[in-house]
GUKEKE-649131 format. One record per residue (C-alpha): x, y, z; residue in one letter; chain. Coordinates in Angstrom, 3 decimals. Layout:
R          x          y          z   resn   chain
R          X          Y          Z      A       A
...
This chain:
R          x          y          z   resn   chain
R     34.297     -5.897     17.045      M       A
R     30.587     -6.727     17.071      T       A
R     28.015     -4.353     15.951      L       A
R     24.702     -5.625     17.257      P       A
R     22.524     -3.214     15.324      W       A
R     24.273     -4.194     12.071      F       A
R     23.350     -7.919     12.162      A       A
R     20.072     -8.480     10.330      P       A
R     17.309    -10.067     12.167      T       A
R     15.352    -12.588     10.043      L       A
R     11.686    -12.872     10.637      R       A
R      9.122    -15.244      9.123      G       A
R      6.496    -12.470      8.745      D       A
R      8.319    -10.237      6.320      G       A
R      5.721    -10.325      3.579      A       A
R      2.860     -9.531      5.998      A       A
R      4.962     -6.696      7.511      R       A
R      5.643     -5.258      3.855      R       A
R      1.975     -5.361      3.039      T       A
R      0.908     -3.678      6.256      D       A
R      3.591     -0.868      5.565      A       A
R      2.136     -0.550      2.061      A       A
R     -1.316     -0.252      3.348      L       A
R     -0.347      2.422      5.905      R       A
R      1.192      4.289      3.163      E       A
R     -1.782      4.075      0.818      L       A
R     -4.113      5.308      3.671      R       A
R     -1.884      8.349      4.151      A       A
R     -1.742      9.085      0.467      R       A
R     -5.628      8.663      0.134      A       A
R     -5.968     11.206      3.193      A       A
R     -3.642     13.557      1.350      T       A
R     -5.576     13.239     -1.876      Y       A
R     -8.722     14.008      0.167      Y       A
R     -7.285     17.175      1.558      R       A
R     -6.167     18.197     -2.095      L       A
R     -9.769     17.779     -3.249      G       A
R     -9.395     14.633     -5.390      Y       A
R    -12.531     12.679     -5.906      T       A
R    -12.596      9.110     -4.399      A       A
R    -12.449      7.782     -8.013      E       A
R     -9.443      9.882     -9.024      R       A
R     -7.696      9.007     -5.785      A       A
R     -8.353      5.277     -6.337      T       A
R     -7.076      5.424     -9.879      A       A
R     -3.831      7.151     -8.848      R       A
R     -3.217      4.720     -5.920      L       A
R     -3.913      1.693     -8.058      A       A
R     -1.564      2.891    -10.691      A       A
R      1.091      3.467     -8.178      T       A
R      0.837     -0.105     -6.884      V       A
R      0.679     -1.529    -10.335      A       A
R      3.888      0.283    -11.160      W       A
R      5.569     -0.983     -7.873      E       A
R      4.833     -4.538     -8.882      F       A
R      5.693     -4.203    -12.623      D       A
R      6.319     -6.620    -14.352      P       A
R      3.670     -8.660    -12.938      P       A
R      4.702    -11.942    -11.384      S       A
R      2.713    -15.177    -10.433      K       A
R      5.135    -16.313     -7.892      T       A
R      7.907    -15.159     -5.598      G       A
R      8.637    -11.990     -3.819      P       A
R      7.428     -9.750     -6.582      H       A
R      3.894    -11.240     -6.477      L       A
R      1.234     -8.472     -5.811      R       A
R     -0.607     -9.320     -2.735      P       A
R     -4.346     -9.564     -2.753      A       A
R     -4.515     -6.951     -0.047      A       A
R     -3.119     -4.570     -2.659      L       A
R     -5.561     -5.429     -5.416      S       A
R     -7.493     -2.750     -7.254      D       A
R    -10.669     -3.649     -5.412      A       A
R     -8.957     -3.565     -2.061      A       A
R     -7.461     -0.319     -2.867      I       A
R    -11.007      1.238     -3.740      A       A
R    -12.278      0.022     -0.361      A       A
R     -9.387      1.628      1.279      L       A
R    -10.010      4.805     -0.228      V       A
R    -13.780      4.586      0.372      R       A
R    -12.925      3.849      4.184      E       A
R    -10.548      6.834      4.353      T       A
R    -12.855      9.269      2.549      Y       A
R    -15.796      8.204      4.760      A       A
R    -13.743      9.350      7.993      R       A
R    -13.598     12.814      6.680      H       A
R    -16.734     15.136      6.688      P       A
R    -17.930     16.115      3.326      A       A
């Protein structure tokens, strides 16, 4: 018996898709922190700590390598962008 939904589909863009999913999650969390009254600096620190924990221990190669799109500077820019969309 064949189960078509059970067969994995291998794609070459897996790393990019994982990074995009992580960025969507970070934007959603930044918006939540905004609604909870966090400052942009505090939200950035929390999100950067979360991403650092997810990629701990740090790796220089392989699938556990932290993407540049998830660097501390990129997270700070993402938080600034998210906070700029909301009125003060």
